[in-house]
N, C-alpha and C positions, 0 to 999 in steps of 0.2 A: 436657538442662538446661544443659550448658556452652555449647552454641551459642546458647541463649536469652540467657544472661548476656553472652556476647560481643556479641550484638545490642544489649542494653540499654546496655552500656558504650560502644558505638560510636554508637548512634542516639538514645538518650534524653538530649538535651542541654538540656532545659528547666531552669529554676531551681527548685530544691526548698527552698532555705533561705528561711524567712520571717524576714527580718532584723528586722522590727518586733516579731514575737513573741519573737525572741531577745533583743532589747534590753529589752523589757518584763520578761522573766524575770530578766535580769541586773540591771537597775536596781532591781527589787524587792528583790533580795538585797543589793545593794551600797548601796542608799539614796542613789544619786548619779545624777541625771537626765542628767549629761553623760558618765558613764563609758563607755557603749557607743558614743556618738558619737565620743568621743576615741579609742576603740579602732579604729574604722573609719578615722579620719584618720591615726593614727600607725602602724597596722599593717594596711594595706589588703590585703596578701597573706597574712594569717594564716588566713583561712577561705575555702574554696571554696564556691561557691553550688550545686554539683552533687555528687551522691553517687557512690560506687563500689558496684557490684553484685558480690557474692561468692558463688560456688557453695557449697552446704552441704558438699559433699565436701572443698572446700579449707579451710573453717573447721574441720572435723573433723580434717583432716590436720595443721593447725597445732596444734590442741590436743593431739593424740597426740604430736607432736614435743616440745612443751613438757613434757608429762608424762614422756616418756622422759628428757629432759635433766635434769629435776629429780630423777628417780630415780637417774640415774648420778651426779649431784652429791653424793649421800649416800654413795657408795662410798668407803671409806678410801683405796683405790688412786688414785682420781681426785683426791681432795682432796690426797693427798701429792704427786701430779704437778703440779697447778696451783699449789699453795702453795709449791712449791720455787723458783719464779721470782717470787714475790710479796714485797713489802717486809715487814719484821718486824711492822708494825702489823696486817697482814692475818692474822697467826697468832692474834690475840686474837679469840675467838668469844664474845660476850656473850649470844647467844641470838636476837635478831631476825633475820629472814630477808629483809627488804627489801620495802617497799611499792612499788607501781608499777614492777615489772619490765617491761621492754619487749622483746618478741621481734619483730624486724623481718624481714619476708619480701618477696621479689619473687615475682610469679606467673609462673613460667617455663612453657615449653611442656609440661613434664612435671608441672606442678603447683607448689605453693608451695616456695620455696627459702629457707632461713634465711640471711639475710645477716649479721646480728649480733644480739647480746644487749646490752641496756643496763640499768644501774641508773638510778635517778632519772629515768625516762622522763617527759618533760613532755607536757602536753596532755590528760590524761585528763579532767579536770574541765571544761575548755572543750568538749571533744568531747561530753561528757554533755549540756551545755546545747544544743549544736548539734543533736544527735539529737532533742531535745525540740521543736525548732523547725522541723520538716520538714513539707512539704505535698506532696500528690500532683500530678503533672503528666502524666507519661507513663501511658497506660492500664494498662500492665503493672505499674506499681508502686502502683496504688491501694490494694491490700491492705496493702502495706508502710507507706504513709504513714498508714493508719488505725490502725496499731498502734505508736504511739510508746512509747518506754521510760517507765517510771515513774521520774522524776528523783529523787524522794524515796527510793525503794528503793535506787537506785544510789548516791546520796550516803551513805545509811546504811551500805551495804556498804563504801564507801571509809573512812568513819569507823571502822567496826568493824575494819578492817585495822590501824589505829593502836592500837586497844585491844588487839588480839592481839599486836602487837609489844611493847607495854608489859608484858603478862603473860608473854611469852616471856623477858623479862629478869628474871622473878621478882618483878615489882612487884604490889602488891595495892592495892585501892581505885581510885578514878577518877583519870584524868589531870586535872591542874589547868591546866597551861600547855604549849602547843606553840609552838616558835619555828620559823618557816619561814626557812631560812638559805640565802643565796647571796651571792656577791660583788656588791657594788653593786646590790642587788636592784631598786631602782627604775629602773635602767638596763637590766635584762634584758628581752629581747624578750617573754618570757612572764610579766612582772610582773603583768599583769591576772589571770592564773591564781592568782598568790600571794594576791591580794586575795580571789578567790573561795574559795580554801582557808581563808583567815582567817575568812570569814563562815561557812563550813561548820563549822569547829571551834566557833565561837561559838554557832552554832545547836544544837550538841550539848553545850552547857554547859562548853566548854573555852576558857579565855582564849588568845588567839593573837596573836603579834607577827610582824612581818616584819623581819628583821635581817641585817646583814652579820656575818661571823664576828669581825671586829675589834671589834664592839660587845659581845661576850660576855666574861665574866670567870669564872674558876674559883676559888672560895674557900669555905672552911667546909664542904667536902663537897658542894657543889652547883655547878651552872652557873647564871650569872646574866645577865640583861639589865637593867642598872641595878639596881633593887631588886626586880625580878621574878625569882623562881626559875623555872628552866626544867626541866620534867619530860622532855619529848620534843623532839628536834630532827628536823623533817622536812628532810632533807638534800638540797638541790638543787645543791650544789657540784659543780663538775667537778675540784676538788682532791680526787680520790677517796681519797687516802691521808693527807689532812690534813697535808700537807707544807709548805704556805706559812706564812710567819711570822704572818699574820693569823689562821690557824687554830689557833694555839698553845693558847689556852684551851679550845677545843672538843676538841682532841686530848687534852689533859691530863684533862679531865673524862670523856671517853669511855673512855680507858684505865684510869681509876680506877673505872669502873663507876658513875659518879655522875650520868649522864644516859643516856637511851635515844636512840640515834641510828639513824635508818632512812632510806634504806639506809646501810650502814656499810662500812668497808674490807674486812672479811671477805667480805661479799656481793659486792662488786665483783671481788675476786680470784677468787672461786669461779665467777662467771658471766660477767662482762663483759670481762675481758681477752681481746683478740682471739686471743692465742696459745692460748686454750682450745679454739678451733675446730680447731686442729691435732689435739688429742687426740680431739675428738668426731667428726672426720671420718676417723679412722684405725680402720677396722674390725678389723684384726688386733690392735691394741692393746686395743680394747674387749673383744674376746674373751678376752684374757689376764686381764682384770679380772672375768670371769664375767658380762658383760652378755649378756642373753638374745638369741638369734639374731634374733628378730623386731625387737627394738630396734636391733640392729646394722644390719640391712637397712633399717629405716626411716631412720636417720640417714644411712646411705650415700646414700639416694635424695634426702634433703631438704637436707642440708648440703653446699654446694659444697666440693670438696676444697680443703683449706687447708694451706699449709706455711709454715714460718718462713723469712724471707729472711736468708741468711747469706752471708758472702764465698765460702764453698765452693760455694754453689749459684748464685752471681750469674750466671755465664755461661749456665747452663742456663735460668734464669728470664728473663734478658734475651732469649734467643733465641725464647721463646714468650710474650713479654709481651703481645702483642695479645689473648691469650685469658685474661688475668689482671687482677685488680683488687688494688691494693696499699693496705694500711691500716696505720697505726701501731698497735702492740699496745695501747697505753693511750689511743688517740684516742677522740674522740666527735664526733657531729654532722657527720661527713664532713670534718672538718678534716684537712688534709694527706693526704687520700686521693686516689688517682689511678687512672684507667683506664690499663692498660698501653700502649695505643696513643697516649696523650697524653704519655707521659713522655719528657723530653729526657735526653741523656747527663749533663748537669749535675745534674738532679734525681735520676737513678738513682744517681749516686755518693753522694749524701746518704742515699738510702734504704737502701743496702746495709749501712750501719753504724748505722742509727737504730732498730733494733728493730721492723721491719715484718713483716707476714705477707702472703703472696700467696694470693689466693682465686680459684678458677675463676670466670670472668666469667659472670654470669647477667643478661642484659639484662632490664630490667623490662618488665612489660606496660604498656599505655597506656590512657588514658581520653580519649575525645573530648569536649571541652567547647566551649561557644559563648562567645566574647568579643567584645562589640560587633558581634554578627551574623556573626562569622567563626569557622569551626570550627578548633580547635587540638587536637592530640594531645599530652597531657601524660603523663609517666612516672608510675608508681604504685609506692608503697612502702606495705605493709600492716603496721600495728603492732598487736600484741596486748598490752594492758595486763593484767598478772596479779598475783595474790597467792597464795602457797602453791600454785602450779601451776594455779590456776583462772583462766580468762580472765574478766575483769570487763567488758571493753569492747574492741571492735575498731574501729580508725579507719584512715583512709588519709591519705597525704600525696601531693599532686599537685605536680609540679615539672618544670622543664626544667634541663638541665645535667648535670654528672657525678654530683652527689650531691643528696640532698634539701635543699631550702632554702625560705625563705619570701620569695622575691624574684620569683616568677613571676606575672605577671598572670593572674588566674583560678585560680591554684593555692592551696596551703595545706592545712590540715586539711580532710578531707572525710568526711562520715558514710558508714558502710558498712551496706548492707542485705544480709543473709544469707538464702540460700534457705530455703524453708519447712521443710525436713527438718533444719535445723541446730539444733533445740532442744537436742539432746544435746551439741552441739559445745562449749558453754561449761561442761559438766560441773557444772551447778548455778549457773553465773553468769548474768548478765543477757543475754537475747536482744535484739539491737539492731535488730530489724525483720525482716521477711520479705517475699517477693514471690511471686506466683503464676507458674506456667509460662505462657510466652507461647503464644497460640493461633495 
C-alpha cells in the first residue's frame, strides 16, 4: 500500500479541485458573488489544485500520537513541568481545552514525525470546503472522489466544539454571540476563513462579529463590542498570552471569567510552546512520570529529539547544526525558524540567547504537481485539526523553502485522501475520503 501511495503522489498530477463548484458553495454561504473571485486574485497560492494521498497506517499513527500526547498532558507532573516556564496568565485554567488544535507532521522515511503542535490552527473550514469540491481524474482515485465529505456534518461538528467549550466553562443555555478576534483581521491572509466562520455561527443561530482586540471593552461583568455583549471569543491571535496593549480588555475579561476564550493561554502553554517537545521526546523523563511504555516508545519514534538551546550547549549544537532545525519556543508559522545548515554565525549568536529549541531535522516528503505543464516537486506538511483528541480533519500544505508558506506557485492547502482502512484513524471523526489499492 505504501508503494501505491508513493506512486499516486509522484504520478497523479491531474487537477482534482473543481474551482467552479468551490466558488458556488462559498458564494452561496457568503452571499457575495465576488467573494471567491477576489479570493483567487488576492490569494492565488492559498489552495493547491491537487491532493495528497496518505496511507491509512500513517493516519492511524498520527491519531495514536495525538491521543498519547493529550493523555500525558493530563498528568500533574507534565503540567507542573511545562507551566513552570509559562507566564502567570497561563496558570489560570477556566475549563476550555481549545478548538482547532493543529498537530503538524512530516512524513519521514520511518513514517509520520511530529514537527510541532499549534493552538488556533488556521485553515480547517477552508479545507472542509475544498474537500467538498473534488473530482476524480486519476483512475486510482475514482472511489475517493466519489465519496466526498458531508460538509454539513463537518460544520456541525465544528460548531459543536464551541458549544462544548462554552459548557466546559460552566455556562448553561445557548451561546448568543461569538467574536472572531485577530489583529487587523481584514488584513490577515486567512480573513476569508473568518467570514466563513461568521456564516457558520450565524447558520447555527449565533450572532458573530469579526473584530480586532482593540475594538473590545470590558465593563459591567461582560466583554463588549460596542453595544454587543460577547459570550465566546474564537481566538485567532498570535498574542498567545494576551500581553499586547490592545489585548487589555480581552485579558481582563478572560481572567475575570466573564468571557469564554478558545483557545486560551492555558491551552497554549500546555501544548504549543516548542519547549514542551523537549519533555515529550525525553523517554527517561516520561517514565519517571509513570507514562506507559508503549506510549514512551511511540513518542520516541514519532517526535524528533528536541533540546533547549542554551549557552552551555551552544558549541555542541553548532558542531552538528546541519542535522538540526531551530525554532523559537513561542514562535508560530515558521517565523524566525532556521535549518541548521542555513544559519550564519551572526544569526547563531542571536539564537543562543533567544529561547530556541533544536529539533532533529526530518526532511519532509514531496508531492509532484503540474504547473503550466511542468512537473514540480513540492514539500509536504500534514496537519491534523483536532478537538478533545479527536481528529476532525486532515489537510496538507504544499510549499517550497525552509518552512511552510503560501507563496509557492501551485502550493497552498491541499486536500488529503486517506487509504480505505483509515476509517478508525479519526476515532469517530470525519473520514476525508479514501482510495482503492492500485492494480
